[in-house]
TORGU-66011 format. One record per residue (C-alpha): residue number from 0; residue in three letters; x, y, z. Coordinates in pm, whole numbers. Each point is the difference from the previous one (the first is absolute). Example, Ala and Ser with C-alpha at 12.3 -4.5 7.8 and 13.67 -1.06 7.14 Angstrom:
2
   k   r      u      v      w
   0 ALA   1230   -450    780
   1 SER    137    344    -66
//
This chain:
259
   k   r      u      v      w
   0 MET -15102  -6796  18792
   1 LYS    106   -167    325
   2 LEU    289    191    151
   3 SER     40   -177    333
   4 GLY    363   -103     31
   5 LYS     93    160   -333
   6 LEU    328    184    -29
   7 CYS     64    323   -186
   8 ALA    170    -80   -333
   9 VAL    230    300     46
  10 CYS    120     -9    363
  11 LYS   -107   -358     93
  12 SER   -166    125    319
  13 PRO   -363    -90     81
  14 LEU   -238    212   -208
  15 SER   -147    286    200
  16 GLY   -207    312    -56
  17 THR   -102     83   -354
  18 ILE    121   -253   -254
  19 THR     19     -1   -379
  20 GLN     84   -232   -287
  21 ASP    200     76   -313
  22 TYR    -76   -117   -353
  23 TRP    215   -311     47
  24 GLY   -188   -123    308
  25 ASN    246    113    267
  26 VAL   -182    104    319
  27 PHE    170    250    229
  28 CYS    -53    277    254
  29 TYR   -124    315   -174
  30 GLN    265    214    170
  31 HIS    269   -152   -222
  32 ILE   -143    177   -306
  33 ARG    111    329    154
  34 GLN    334   -141    111
  35 LEU    128   -184   -308
  36 PRO     45     87   -370
  37 GLN   -173   -197   -278
  38 CYS    176   -168   -291
  39 THR    -49    202   -317
  40 SER    -48   -321   -195
  41 CYS   -210   -243    209
  42 GLY   -141    232    267
  43 ARG    116   -215    293
  44 LEU    127    171    313
  45 ILE    379     -2      2
  46 CYS    112   -201    303
  47 GLN    206   -304     83
  48 HIS   -288   -242     54
  49 LEU   -200     88   -312
  50 THR    265     89   -256
  51 GLU    341    -62    163
  52 GLY     60    372    -14
  53 GLY     41    218   -306
  54 PHE    155    308   -160
  55 HIS   -104    366     25
  56 TYR    112    239   -276
  57 PRO     37    373     74
  58 ASP   -279     99   -243
  59 GLY   -261   -224    166
  60 LEU     32   -326   -195
  61 ILE    -11   -291    245
  62 MET     68   -361    -99
  63 CYS    -40   -297    232
  64 SER    250   -285     -7
  65 LEU   -257   -241   -146
  66 CYS    -52    219   -306
  67 ASP    368     86    -26
  68 ARG     84   -370    -42
  69 ARG   -217     -9   -313
  70 GLY    148    322   -128
  71 ILE    104     46   -364
  72 PHE    363    113     -5
  73 SER    116   -161   -326
  74 LEU    -48    194   -325
  75 PRO    -40   -317   -214
  76 ARG   -279   -120    232
  77 ALA   -160    347     -8
  78 GLU      8     -1   -381
  79 GLU   -170   -343     -6
  80 LEU   -280    134    217
  81 LEU    -29    316   -208
  82 LYS    -40   -211   -315
  83 GLU   -271   -201    175
  84 MET   -185    316     94
  85 ARG     14    132   -358
  86 LEU   -208   -305    -92
  87 GLU   -236     71    289
  88 LEU    -42    359   -117
  89 LYS    -89   -138   -343
  90 LYS   -274   -205    166
  91 ASN   -135    330    132
  92 GLY    -29    112   -362
  93 LEU    312    220     -6
  94 ASP    263   -160   -223
  95 LEU    350    149     -5
  96 GLY     90   -210   -304
  97 GLN    365     45    -92
  98 ALA     45    318    204
  99 LYS    312    -12    214
 100 THR    -31     42    376
 101 PRO    352    -18    148
 102 MET      4    -11    379
 103 ARG    231     36    297
 104 LEU    -24    -86    368
 105 VAL     91    303    211
 106 ASP     33     96    365
 107 ARG   -221    245    188
 108 ASN    225    299    -56
 109 GLU     -3    -17   -380
 110 LEU   -370    -75    -16
 111 LEU    -88    299    214
 112 GLN    248    232   -172
 113 ARG   -157    -71   -338
 114 SER   -356     37    124
 115 ARG   -203    312    -65
 116 ARG   -243    -94    277
 117 SER     89    -80    360
 118 SER   -145   -290    195
 119 ASN   -325     80    176
 120 GLU   -274   -157    207
 121 GLY   -128   -319   -159
 122 HIS    275    -31   -260
 123 ILE    373    -61     16
 124 LEU    201     37   -318
 125 LEU    142   -334   -119
 126 GLY     46     49   -375
 127 LEU     30    260   -276
 128 THR    -27      9   -378
 129 ARG    239    244   -166
 130 GLY    -42    154   -343
 131 MET    112    314   -181
 132 LEU   -213    236   -207
 133 THR    119    264   -246
 134 THR   -251    280    -51
 135 VAL    -34    295   -236
 136 LYS   -252    264    104
 137 ASP   -151   -243    254
 138 LYS    -49   -265   -268
 139 VAL    180   -333     43
 140 VAL    216    -59   -307
 141 LYS    215   -286    130
 142 GLN    -15   -256    276
 143 ARG    255   -245    136
 144 PHE    -72   -272    251
 145 MET    288    -33    245
 146 GLU    -60   -263    267
 147 ILE   -204   -145    281
 148 ILE    161      8    344
 149 ILE   -130   -208    291
 150 GLN     95    -18    365
 151 LYS    241   -288     57
 152 GLY    -88   -259    263
 153 LEU   -377    -10    -46
 154 PRO   -153   -348     40
 155 ALA   -102   -153   -333
 156 GLU   -374     60     47
 157 GLN     49    369     69
 158 PHE    263     32   -274
 159 LYS   -257   -129   -251
 160 LEU   -252    261    112
 161 VAL    251    281    -40
 162 ALA    113   -144   -334
 163 ILE   -346    -13   -159
 164 HIS    -71    350    131
 165 GLU    314    140   -161
 166 LEU    -58   -198   -321
 167 CYS   -340    165    -24
 168 HIS    176    338     22
 169 ALA    230   -121   -279
 170 TRP   -300    -98   -216
 171 ILE   -152    345     52
 172 PHE    331    165    -91
 173 TYR     49   -206   -316
 174 ARG   -355     80   -110
 175 GLY     86    369     14
 176 ILE   -248     73    278
 177 HIS    197    266    181
 178 ARG    -67    241    286
 179 LEU   -314   -166    126
 180 PRO   -133    123    336
 181 LEU    188   -199    263
 182 LYS   -313   -153    153
 183 ILE   -107   -139   -339
 184 GLU    334   -152   -100
 185 GLU     76   -145    342
 186 GLY   -358   -121     35
 187 VAL     25   -199   -323
 188 CYS    336   -146    101
 189 VAL   -135   -112    338
 190 LEU   -298   -147   -186
 191 SER    247   -214   -197
 192 GLU    133   -132    332
 193 TYR   -354    -80    114
 194 LEU    -93   -185   -318
 195 TRP    308   -219     36
 196 LEU    -79    -68    366
 197 GLN   -350   -106   -103
 198 ARG    158   -289   -192
 199 GLN    205   -118    299
 200 LYS   -140   -240    259
 201 THR    234     53    293
 202 PRO    -36    158    345
 203 GLU    261    256   -103
 204 ALA   -211    106   -299
 205 CYS   -305     48    223
 206 PHE    212    206    239
 207 TRP    127    227   -274
 208 LYS   -348     45   -152
 209 MET   -125    108    340
 210 ARG    284    252     26
 211 LEU    -72    146   -343
 212 VAL   -371     35     68
 213 LYS     54    164    340
 214 SER    291    227    -93
 215 PRO    -62    350    141
 216 ASP    238    161   -248
 217 PRO   -179    280   -194
 218 VAL    184    -86   -323
 219 TYR     67   -374      3
 220 GLY   -299   -102    211
 221 ASP   -267    237   -132
 222 GLY    138    -27   -353
 223 PHE    -23   -380     12
 224 ARG   -356      4    128
 225 GLN   -102    235   -282
 226 ALA    176   -223   -254
 227 LEU   -171   -309    140
 228 LYS   -339    168    -25
 229 SER     78    100   -359
 230 LEU     71   -365    -78
 231 GLU   -373    -64     51
 232 LYS    -67    220   -304
 233 MET    261   -135   -241
 234 PRO    298   -242    -16
 235 LEU    345    136     77
 236 PRO    129     40   -361
 237 ARG   -311    196    -96
 238 MET     29    201    322
 239 MET    355     96    -94
 240 ARG   -114    122   -343
 241 TYR   -261    211    177
 242 ILE    258    138    245
 243 GLN    243     79   -281
 244 LYS   -269    200   -179
 245 LYS   -185    159    294
 246 ARG    273      3    268
 247 LYS   -246   -110    267
 248 PHE   -170   -315    119
 249 PRO   -318    -92   -189
 250 GLY   -319    142    147
 251 PHE   -349   -147     23
 252 TRP    -84     15   -372
 253 ALA    349    -74   -130
 254 GLY    -55   -375    -26
 255 LEU   -290     58   -239
 256 LEU    136    289   -203
 257 PHE    372    -73    -34
 258 THR    133   -267   -239
//
C-alpha cells in the first residue's frame, strides 16, 4: 500500500509511525486505537471524521452516530423484524410455529437490571428472553413464556442478530429444554446467528461472522465454536434432540450412534 501523501482517516494528519487499517478500509495511525473507543455495533473508532461522533453508555455500550441513525426505536418496526427472523430461524430448522413471542424495546437500565449475567470481555448484553418456571421437588410442572426484550436503538442488522439469538432461546424454552449449561444454550443461540449470516451477502454480514468466530468470551465464543463443530456431525434439529437427551454437545461418535 502506497502511503506517501496519505492522511490519517482519524486525525487527517499525514500518516506517521505504526499504521493500521480497520475492517472497513480506514487507514490511521495505530496510536488512535489506544486513544479512542470503538463502536459496539460496527467496530469503527468513535471520532468526528470517521463516525461524526457517538454515544457512550455508563455500562460500556458505545454507539457511533452512523449506527445510531439506522437504529430501531419504533416497536412496530421491531415487531416486523422479529417476525422476519422467526422465518429465518425456521430456515435453520427450528420452527416456533404458533408459539407467541411478545417483545419490547428497552433501555440499558432495564436490560441490565433483568440480567442474571453482567457484561464481560467479548460480549455486551443486548437482549434477553424471559420465562417463568413452576417446579415441584426440582421437577418443572409448569412453564410460561413472558417476553423478549431487546436494546432500543440498535441498527437493523444488529437488531436482527439479537432477535434470532433470543428467538432461539424461546424455541428452547417452548421445547421444555430447561436448565442447560450456559455454554451449551448460548452456543446454540450464537450458532443460529451464524447460520443466518451465512445466507447474507453483505459486508456487514462478513464483519459480524468474523466477530462471532473470534469472540474471546468463554461462554458465547467458546460455546459457539463447540456448537459449530457439532454441526459437522449432525444438522441443528438433530443436534437439539441430542442436547435435550444428553445435555451436552455431541461427541465424536454421536453422529453415527444417535438418531
